[in-house]
C-alpha positions as CSV (number, residue, x, y, z in Angstrom):
1,M,9.1,12.3,-1.1
2,N,10.8,8.9,-0.9
3,M,11.5,7.3,2.4
4,D,13.8,4.5,3.4
5,Y,12.9,2.1,6.3
6,F,14.9,0.0,8.7
7,I,13.4,-2.8,10.7
8,K,14.9,-4.9,13.5
9,G,13.4,-7.6,15.6
10,H,10.4,-8.3,13.4
11,S,9.4,-9.1,9.8
12,Y,6.4,-6.8,9.2
13,G,8.0,-4.7,6.5
14,D,4.8,-4.6,4.4
15,D,2.9,-3.2,7.3
16,I,5.5,-0.5,7.9
17,I,5.2,0.5,4.2
18,S,1.5,0.7,4.5
19,I,2.0,3.5,7.1
20,L,4.6,5.2,5.0
21,Q,2.2,5.4,2.1
22,L,-0.1,7.5,4.2
23,F,2.5,10.2,4.8
24,Y,4.6,9.9,1.7
25,P,2.1,9.1,-1.1
26,N,3.4,8.1,-4.5
27,G,6.9,7.7,-3.1
28,T,9.3,4.8,-3.1
29,Y,10.1,2.9,0.0
30,K,13.4,1.1,0.2
31,R,14.5,-1.2,3.1
32,V,18.1,-0.3,4.3
33,D,20.6,-2.0,6.5
34,I,21.7,1.3,8.2
35,P,19.2,4.0,9.2
36,T,20.6,7.1,7.7
37,G,19.4,10.0,5.4
38,N,15.6,10.1,5.3
39,C,14.5,7.0,7.1
40,V,12.1,5.5,9.7
41,M,13.2,2.8,12.0
42,S,10.7,0.2,13.4
43,A,12.1,-2.2,16.0
44,V,11.3,-4.7,18.6
45,L,14.1,-4.7,21.2
46,Y,13.8,-6.7,24.5
47,D,10.4,-5.8,25.9
48,N,9.7,-2.7,23.9
49,I,8.6,-1.4,20.5
50,Y,10.4,1.5,19.0
51,A,9.6,3.9,16.1
52,V,12.2,6.5,15.1
53,L,12.1,9.2,12.5
54,I,15.4,10.3,10.9
55,L,15.5,13.2,8.4
56,N,18.7,14.4,6.7
57,G,20.6,12.0,8.9
58,G,19.4,13.4,12.2
59,K,17.0,11.9,14.6
60,I,13.8,14.0,14.7
61,G,11.8,12.0,17.2
62,Y,10.9,8.6,18.6
63,I,8.2,6.7,20.4
64,E,8.7,3.7,22.8
65,E,5.9,1.4,23.9
66,P,5.8,-1.9,25.9
67,L,5.8,-5.0,23.8
68,P,2.4,-6.8,23.8
69,K,2.4,-10.5,24.5
70,D,0.0,-11.4,21.7
71,E,1.7,-11.7,18.3
72,A,-1.3,-10.2,16.4
73,E,-1.3,-7.3,18.8
74,V,2.5,-6.8,18.1
75,K,1.8,-6.2,14.4
76,K,-0.9,-3.8,15.2
77,R,1.1,-1.8,17.7
78,L,4.1,-1.6,15.4
79,K,1.9,0.2,12.8
80,L,0.2,2.4,15.3
81,T,3.4,3.4,17.0
82,L,4.9,4.5,13.7
83,F,1.7,6.2,12.8
84,K,1.6,8.3,16.0
85,L,5.2,9.3,15.5
86,L,4.7,10.5,12.0
87,M,1.4,12.1,12.8
88,G,2.9,14.0,15.7
89,Y,5.6,15.4,13.4
90,Y,3.7,16.1,10.2
91,K,0.2,16.8,11.6
92,I,-1.3,15.8,8.3
93,P,-5.1,15.5,8.5
94,L,-5.8,11.9,7.7
95,P,-9.6,11.2,7.7
96,W,-9.1,7.4,8.1
97,G,-6.4,7.8,10.7
98,A,-4.2,4.7,10.9
99,L,-6.6,2.4,9.0
100,T,-4.7,1.2,5.9
101,G,-6.9,-1.7,4.7
102,V,-9.1,-1.8,1.7
103,R,-12.2,-2.8,3.7
104,P,-12.8,-0.5,6.8
105,A,-16.4,-1.7,7.1
106,K,-15.1,-5.3,7.5
107,L,-13.2,-4.2,10.6
108,V,-16.6,-3.0,12.0
109,S,-18.1,-6.4,11.2
110,K,-15.2,-8.2,12.9
111,L,-15.6,-6.1,16.0
112,K,-19.4,-6.8,16.0
113,G,-18.6,-10.5,15.8
114,E,-16.4,-10.2,18.8
115,G,-19.3,-8.9,20.8
116,H,-18.5,-5.2,20.8
117,S,-21.4,-2.8,21.1
118,P,-21.8,0.1,18.6
119,R,-20.6,2.6,21.2
120,E,-17.5,0.5,21.9
121,I,-16.8,0.2,18.1
122,V,-17.0,3.9,17.7
123,K,-14.6,4.4,20.7
124,I,-12.1,1.9,19.2
125,L,-12.2,3.6,15.8
126,K,-11.7,7.0,17.3
127,E,-9.3,6.4,20.1
128,E,-7.2,3.5,18.8
129,Y,-7.2,4.2,15.1
130,F,-7.8,8.0,15.1
131,V,-10.6,7.9,12.5
132,R,-12.5,11.1,11.9
133,D,-16.0,11.3,13.2
134,D,-17.7,11.5,9.8
135,K,-15.8,8.5,8.5
136,I,-16.8,6.5,11.6
137,R,-20.5,7.3,10.8
138,L,-20.0,6.3,7.2
139,C,-18.3,3.1,8.2
140,M,-21.0,2.2,10.7
141,E,-23.8,2.9,8.2
142,V,-22.2,0.8,5.5
143,S,-21.6,-2.1,7.9
144,D,-25.2,-2.0,9.0
145,R,-26.6,-2.1,5.4
146,E,-24.2,-4.9,4.4
147,E,-25.3,-6.9,7.5
148,K,-28.9,-6.7,6.5
149,I,-28.2,-8.0,2.9
150,L,-25.9,-10.8,4.1
151,K,-28.5,-12.1,6.5
152,N,-30.6,-13.1,3.5
153,S,-27.8,-14.7,1.5
154,D,-27.6,-18.4,0.9
155,P,-24.6,-19.7,2.9
156,N,-24.0,-22.3,0.2
157,A,-24.0,-20.0,-2.8
158,V,-21.1,-18.6,-4.8
159,G,-20.6,-15.5,-6.8
160,L,-19.1,-15.4,-10.3
161,Y,-16.9,-12.9,-12.1
162,V,-16.3,-13.0,-15.8
163,G,-13.6,-10.7,-17.2
164,I,-13.7,-9.1,-20.6
165,P,-10.3,-7.2,-20.8
166,F,-11.0,-4.9,-23.8
167,C,-11.7,-1.2,-23.9
168,P,-12.0,1.4,-26.7
169,T,-9.1,3.3,-25.2
170,R,-7.0,3.2,-22.0
171,C,-7.9,5.9,-19.5
172,L,-5.3,8.1,-17.9
173,Y,-5.9,6.7,-14.4
174,C,-6.6,3.1,-15.3
175,S,-4.6,0.1,-14.0
176,F,-7.1,-2.6,-14.6
177,T,-6.4,-5.6,-16.9
178,S,-7.5,-3.8,-20.0
179,Y,-6.3,-3.8,-23.7
180,P,-7.2,-1.5,-26.6
181,L,-9.8,-3.1,-28.7
182,D,-8.3,-2.0,-32.0
183,K,-5.0,-3.7,-31.3
184,Y,-6.6,-7.0,-30.1
185,K,-9.5,-7.3,-32.5
186,D,-8.0,-10.3,-34.1
187,K,-7.7,-12.2,-30.8
188,I,-11.2,-11.6,-29.4
189,D,-12.6,-14.8,-30.7
190,S,-9.6,-16.8,-29.5
191,Y,-10.1,-15.2,-26.1
192,L,-13.8,-16.1,-26.0
193,D,-12.9,-19.7,-27.0
194,C,-10.6,-20.0,-23.9
195,L,-13.1,-18.2,-21.7
196,E,-15.8,-20.6,-22.7
197,K,-13.5,-23.5,-22.0
198,E,-12.8,-22.1,-18.5
199,M,-16.6,-21.5,-17.9
200,E,-17.4,-25.1,-19.0
201,F,-14.9,-26.5,-16.4
202,C,-16.2,-24.2,-13.6
203,G,-19.8,-24.9,-14.6
204,G,-19.2,-28.6,-14.4
205,I,-18.0,-28.5,-10.8
206,L,-20.7,-26.0,-9.8
207,K,-23.6,-27.8,-11.4
208,D,-25.2,-28.4,-7.9
209,V,-24.1,-25.2,-6.4
210,P,-26.5,-22.1,-6.2
211,V,-25.1,-19.0,-7.9
212,E,-26.1,-15.8,-6.1
213,S,-24.6,-13.3,-8.5
214,V,-22.8,-13.0,-11.8
215,Y,-20.8,-9.9,-12.5
216,I,-19.4,-9.4,-16.0
217,G,-16.7,-6.7,-15.8
218,G,-13.4,-5.7,-17.4
219,G,-12.3,-3.7,-19.3
220,T,-15.6,-2.9,-20.9
221,P,-17.7,-6.0,-21.8
222,T,-19.9,-4.0,-24.2
223,S,-16.8,-3.4,-26.2
224,L,-17.7,-6.7,-27.8
225,D,-19.9,-6.4,-30.9
226,E,-23.5,-7.7,-30.8
227,R,-22.6,-11.2,-32.1
228,R,-19.8,-11.7,-29.5
229,L,-21.8,-10.2,-26.6
230,K,-24.6,-12.7,-27.4
231,R,-22.1,-15.5,-27.6
232,L,-20.7,-14.5,-24.2
233,L,-24.0,-14.4,-22.4
234,T,-25.2,-17.6,-24.0
235,A,-22.1,-19.4,-22.5
236,V,-22.7,-18.0,-19.0
237,L,-26.3,-19.2,-18.9
238,K,-25.4,-22.5,-20.5
239,N,-22.8,-23.4,-17.9
240,F,-24.1,-22.0,-14.7
241,N,-27.3,-22.0,-12.6
242,T,-29.4,-18.9,-13.1
243,P,-28.2,-16.2,-10.7
244,S,-30.5,-14.0,-8.6
245,E,-28.5,-11.0,-9.6
246,F,-26.9,-10.5,-13.0
247,T,-24.8,-7.4,-13.7
248,V,-22.9,-6.2,-16.8
249,E,-20.5,-3.3,-16.9
250,A,-21.4,-1.2,-19.9
251,G,-19.1,1.5,-18.5
252,R,-18.1,3.3,-21.7
253,P,-21.0,5.2,-23.3
254,D,-19.3,4.9,-26.7
255,T,-19.7,1.1,-26.6
256,I,-23.5,1.1,-26.0
257,T,-26.0,0.5,-28.8
258,K,-29.7,-0.1,-28.9
259,E,-29.1,-3.6,-30.2
260,K,-26.7,-4.5,-27.3
261,L,-29.2,-3.3,-24.7
262,E,-31.9,-5.4,-26.3
263,I,-29.5,-8.4,-26.1
264,L,-29.0,-7.7,-22.4
265,K,-32.8,-7.6,-21.8
266,D,-33.3,-10.8,-23.8
267,F,-30.9,-12.5,-21.3
268,S,-32.8,-11.0,-18.3
269,I,-30.0,-8.7,-17.3
270,D,-31.5,-5.8,-15.5
271,R,-28.4,-4.2,-13.9
272,I,-25.8,-2.3,-15.8
273,S,-23.2,0.5,-15.2
274,I,-22.9,3.4,-17.5
275,N,-19.9,5.4,-16.3
276,P,-19.3,9.0,-17.4
277,Q,-16.6,9.6,-14.7
278,T,-17.2,13.3,-15.3
279,L,-19.7,15.4,-17.3
280,N,-17.1,17.9,-18.4
281,D,-15.9,17.4,-22.0
282,K,-12.5,19.1,-21.4
283,T,-11.7,16.6,-18.7
284,L,-13.0,13.6,-20.7
285,E,-10.5,14.5,-23.5
286,L,-7.7,14.9,-21.0
287,I,-8.2,11.5,-19.4
288,G,-8.4,9.7,-22.7
289,R,-12.1,8.8,-22.8
290,H,-13.0,9.3,-26.5
291,H,-16.6,10.2,-25.9
292,K,-18.5,13.4,-24.9
293,T,-21.0,14.2,-22.3
294,E,-23.8,14.0,-24.9
295,D,-22.8,10.4,-25.6
296,F,-23.4,9.5,-21.9
297,Y,-26.8,11.1,-22.0
298,R,-27.7,9.2,-25.2
299,A,-26.5,5.9,-23.7
300,F,-28.5,6.5,-20.5
301,E,-31.7,7.3,-22.4
302,L,-31.2,4.2,-24.6
303,A,-30.9,2.0,-21.5
304,R,-34.1,3.5,-20.0
305,A,-35.9,3.0,-23.3
306,A,-34.8,-0.6,-23.4
307,G,-36.4,-1.2,-20.0
308,I,-33.2,-1.6,-18.0
309,G,-34.4,-1.3,-14.4
310,H,-31.2,-0.6,-12.6
311,I,-28.5,1.8,-13.9
312,N,-25.4,2.6,-11.9
313,C,-23.1,5.5,-12.8
314,D,-19.5,5.9,-11.7
315,I,-17.8,9.3,-11.3
316,I,-14.4,10.2,-10.1
317,L,-13.6,13.1,-7.8
318,G,-10.2,14.8,-8.0
319,L,-9.6,14.4,-11.7
320,P,-6.9,16.7,-13.0
321,G,-8.1,20.3,-13.5
322,E,-11.4,19.7,-11.8
323,G,-12.6,21.8,-8.8
324,E,-16.0,22.5,-7.2
325,E,-17.5,24.1,-10.3
326,E,-16.8,21.1,-12.5
327,V,-17.9,18.5,-9.9
328,I,-21.2,20.4,-9.3
329,N,-21.8,20.3,-13.0
330,T,-21.3,16.6,-13.0
331,F,-23.6,16.0,-10.0
332,E,-26.3,18.3,-11.5
333,G,-26.3,16.2,-14.7
334,I,-26.5,12.9,-12.8
335,K,-29.2,14.2,-10.5
336,R,-31.5,14.9,-13.5
337,L,-31.2,11.3,-14.6
338,S,-31.9,9.8,-11.2
339,P,-29.9,6.5,-11.5
340,E,-30.7,3.7,-9.1
341,S,-27.1,3.8,-7.8
342,L,-24.0,6.0,-8.0
343,T,-20.5,5.1,-7.2
344,V,-18.3,8.0,-6.2
345,H,-14.5,7.3,-6.6
346,T,-11.7,9.3,-5.2
347,L,-8.9,9.5,-7.8
348,A,-6.1,7.0,-7.0
349,V,-2.7,7.3,-8.5
350,K,-2.2,3.6,-9.4
351,R,1.2,2.2,-10.0
352,A,0.4,0.8,-13.5
353,S,-1.5,3.8,-14.8
354,R,-0.4,6.4,-17.3
355,L,-1.2,9.0,-14.6
356,K,1.6,7.6,-12.4
357,E,4.0,7.6,-15.3
358,T,3.3,11.3,-16.1
359,L,2.4,12.5,-12.7
360,E,4.6,15.6,-12.9
361,S,2.5,16.9,-15.8
362,F,-0.6,17.2,-13.7
363,R,-1.8,19.3,-10.7
364,L,-3.9,17.1,-8.5
365,A,-6.5,18.2,-5.9
366,D,-5.1,18.9,-2.4
367,F,-6.6,17.5,0.8
368,N,-8.9,20.5,1.5
369,L,-10.4,20.4,-2.0
370,M,-11.0,16.7,-1.9
371,D,-12.6,17.1,1.5
372,R,-15.0,19.7,0.0
373,L,-15.7,17.6,-3.0
374,L,-16.7,14.6,-0.9
375,S,-18.9,16.9,1.3
376,L,-20.6,17.9,-1.9
377,S,-21.0,14.3,-2.9
378,G,-22.8,13.5,0.4
379,E,-25.2,16.4,-0.1
380,Y,-26.1,15.5,-3.7
381,T,-26.5,11.7,-3.1
382,A,-28.8,12.5,-0.2
383,E,-30.9,14.8,-2.4
384,M,-31.1,12.0,-4.9
385,G,-32.4,9.6,-2.3
386,L,-29.2,7.5,-2.4
387,S,-27.6,6.1,0.8
388,P,-24.1,4.5,1.1
389,Y,-24.0,0.7,1.2
390,Y,-20.6,-0.3,-0.1
391,M,-17.2,1.2,0.4
392,Y,-13.5,0.5,-0.2
393,R,-10.2,2.2,-0.1
394,Q,-7.1,2.0,-2.3
395,K,-3.4,2.9,-2.0
396,N,-2.3,6.4,-3.0
397,M,-5.8,7.9,-3.1
398,V,-5.7,11.7,-3.3
399,G,-6.2,13.0,0.2
400,N,-6.4,9.4,1.6
401,F,-10.1,9.2,1.3
402,E,-12.5,6.4,0.0
403,N,-14.7,5.1,-2.8
404,V,-18.4,4.9,-1.9
405,S,-21.4,3.4,-3.7
406,C,-24.8,4.8,-2.8
407,C,-28.2,3.4,-3.9
408,K,-31.9,3.8,-3.6
409,P,-33.6,1.5,-1.1
410,N,-33.5,-2.2,-2.0
411,H,-31.1,-1.6,-4.9
412,E,-27.8,-2.8,-3.3
413,C,-25.5,-4.9,-5.4
414,I,-25.0,-8.2,-3.7
415,Y,-21.8,-9.0,-5.6
416,N,-20.2,-5.8,-4.4
417,I,-21.1,-6.5,-0.8
418,Q,-19.8,-10.1,-0.9
419,I,-16.5,-9.1,-2.5
420,M,-16.0,-6.5,0.3
421,E,-17.1,-8.6,3.3
422,E,-15.3,-11.7,2.0
423,T,-17.9,-14.1,3.3
424,Q,-18.6,-15.9,0.0
425,T,-16.5,-17.8,-2.5
426,I,-16.2,-15.7,-5.7
427,I,-15.0,-17.7,-8.8
428,A,-13.3,-15.4,-11.3
429,M,-12.9,-16.4,-14.9
430,G,-11.0,-14.7,-17.7
431,C,-7.8,-12.7,-18.1
432,G,-6.7,-11.2,-14.8
433,G,-9.4,-13.0,-12.8
434,S,-8.7,-13.5,-9.1
435,T,-10.8,-16.4,-7.6
436,K,-11.3,-16.2,-3.8
437,T,-12.4,-19.2,-1.8
438,V,-13.8,-18.7,1.6
439,D,-13.7,-21.4,4.3
440,K,-16.0,-20.0,7.0
441,G,-15.4,-22.9,9.3
442,Q,-11.6,-22.3,9.5
443,N,-11.9,-18.6,8.8
444,R,-9.5,-19.0,5.8
445,I,-9.4,-17.2,2.5
446,E,-7.3,-18.6,-0.4
447,R,-6.8,-17.1,-3.9
448,I,-6.3,-18.5,-7.3
449,F,-4.9,-16.0,-9.9
450,N,-5.3,-16.1,-13.7
451,V,-2.6,-14.5,-15.8
452,K,-3.2,-10.8,-16.7
453,S,-2.0,-10.9,-20.3
454,V,-4.5,-11.8,-23.1
455,D,-1.8,-13.6,-25.0
456,D,-0.7,-15.6,-21.9
457,Y,-4.3,-16.4,-21.1
458,I,-4.9,-17.8,-24.5
459,A,-1.6,-19.7,-24.5
460,R,-2.0,-21.0,-20.9
461,I,-5.7,-21.7,-20.6
462,D,-5.1,-25.3,-19.6
463,E,-2.8,-24.2,-16.9
464,M,-5.5,-21.8,-15.6
465,I,-8.0,-24.6,-15.5
466,D,-5.5,-26.9,-13.7
467,R,-5.0,-24.2,-11.0
468,K,-8.7,-24.0,-10.5
469,K,-9.0,-27.8,-10.3
470,K,-6.5,-27.8,-7.4
471,G,-7.9,-24.7,-5.7
472,L,-11.6,-25.6,-6.0
473,K,-11.3,-29.2,-4.8
474,E,-13.9,-28.8,-2.1
475,F,-16.5,-28.3,-4.9
476,I,-15.4,-31.4,-6.8
477,K,-17.5,-34.4,-5.9
């Protein structure tokens, strides 16, 4: 369902949309000058906040609350007032209540920093944000584990992200910066030329800065052939200080070879992801992953034989056509392999994905099924000795749930935690890279974006470097 919105007396339109997305997922939200038809109204008038629901031109209900004096509190109350109005009318079970951000555990960390006790934090999440009890427990557990890791982190260190935007095929649900390998094979070397140029610049300004983690993602970095993969890793270690954690996404099993795994080991890389997404061949074909379950098992065994010490697997719950039987089959297969970590995603209908474009062709899981699937996930990860340490949420997730990464003791991914807690500068290089500089003293985060198109990245590499020169001036001596 599409929903218009009318605002008066404030400028928090994006925040109003974030609440609408909870109740009208995958809709369109248009700001209007006159509240008619199907519309919500959010207003600050005199000393009050108002939220009004209008359906088919008639007023269905409204809530009025006193206007807070603090401006930050005004923004929060506008969202919560509209949430309570819509929840009262639709009575949709939203496990995360009124929380709309990507990082729910970061809110817990913020409340801890303000001096709130665990009991007080639980009360705030439950009574102010209407978060469900099991999600509160998850949030608290993830925050506690992140806190333990961050205590041992070097406050002067940075993290690095290197993007390889090529994949064998584009999956149904994907909205990442990713390009089909066969169509771009003639541009790969030019892309690596530019990436090396960007790495050389960044390495020059970071020569005296400790690097805590390097994460090579994409796309699928192991889409590169053996020669180019070696070239890439050589450039990373040539330009930057040796990281304490070095991770490479080897996500597509059909890109993994014995030779590539040996190259990773030669460069002391001991953390990789091999991502089946599902262990049901019918679904793999439907979502456009041109490999079979047996290819995943083969790739996993090759990685173990090569001596890779940490293998992560990603799976997605809520894929079209999958119910409890299919998900149990996937978990049983993963359980036999005993990976060091497992990331469980809830399907999100992303704006730039093929799934969004063809949504009417698929029947997606409803809330109750997703709830059961996530309950199964908790049972299986516990059986495998994996505990949650990292979590994030996305817009338009089926059932409004979450993505959670679980791992065995002492196998947390530092890069993942830093990217979620936003306590460390992460310098991103390559097509679609988003650098994030963190000024802890002023509690300020700034971003530097690279272009998403491979062609634009190659053509505008000097412009990308110039942006970084301006944005990373605090690192330039």
